[in-house]
N, C-alpha and C positions, 0 to 999 in steps of 0.2 A: 460180516459180523452183525449187521443190523437187520438183514433180510430185505433191504431195499437196494434198488439199482442207484447209480449215481444220479440219474435224471429224477428219480422219485425223491431222493434225499434233497437235492437242490430245490425241487418244487416245494417241499415241506419246510425248507429253511426260512423263507421269507415270512410265512405265516407264523412259524414258531417264534421268530425273533420279535415280531410285533406283540404277540400274545404273552411272551415271557416277560417283556418289559412292563406290560400292563399289570401282570400278576405281581411282579416285584413292587411296583408303585402302590398297588392296593395293599399288599402286605405291610409296606412301610407306613402307610396311612393308618392302618388298623393298629399298628404298634405305637403310633404317635411320634414317629421319627419326623423331625422338622425338615431335614435335608435329604436329598436323594442319595448321597454317598455317605457311608459310614467309615469309621476308621477301621484299621485292621489290615491284615495281610492281603495282598492281591491274589485273586483266584488263579489257579492253574488252568481253569476252564474259562478263560477270559473272553473268548470269542463265541458268538452264537453257534458257529459250526462245531466247535469242540463240545459245547454244552449239549447240543442236540445229539451228537455222536455218542457221548457218554450216556445219555438217557436211553437212547435206542439200544445201545449195546447192553446196558443193564437189563432192560425189559425183555430183550430177546434171549439173553444167555444166563441171566442171574448169576454172574460170577461172584466169587467170594470177595470180601474187601481187600484181601491181599492181592488178588489178581487185578482188581481195579487200580490199586496203588501202583502196580508195575506198568499196566497198560497206559495209564494216564499221568504217570510221574507224580503221584500224590504222596504226601507225607503220611506216616502212620497215624498221626493225630487227627487228620482231617479227611481221611478216605471215606468215612461214612457220612460226612456232612454234605 
């Protein structure tokens, strides 16, 4: 679904995780958030592996939000977030 082999996906995962966390920290700083964690519902894409798979699947296939909701067990309200 992503166009990558398992080895390619695994090789990309470490770099993705480091850079994703840096990007989130920068975004929080720019928004003026004092703490790293905010309130709210826990993400269904809680692991780096799931986040990367979601992003790569979206970029390769451009599925509709309804298909993403089914594939990744997302609620109707947060499938485009």
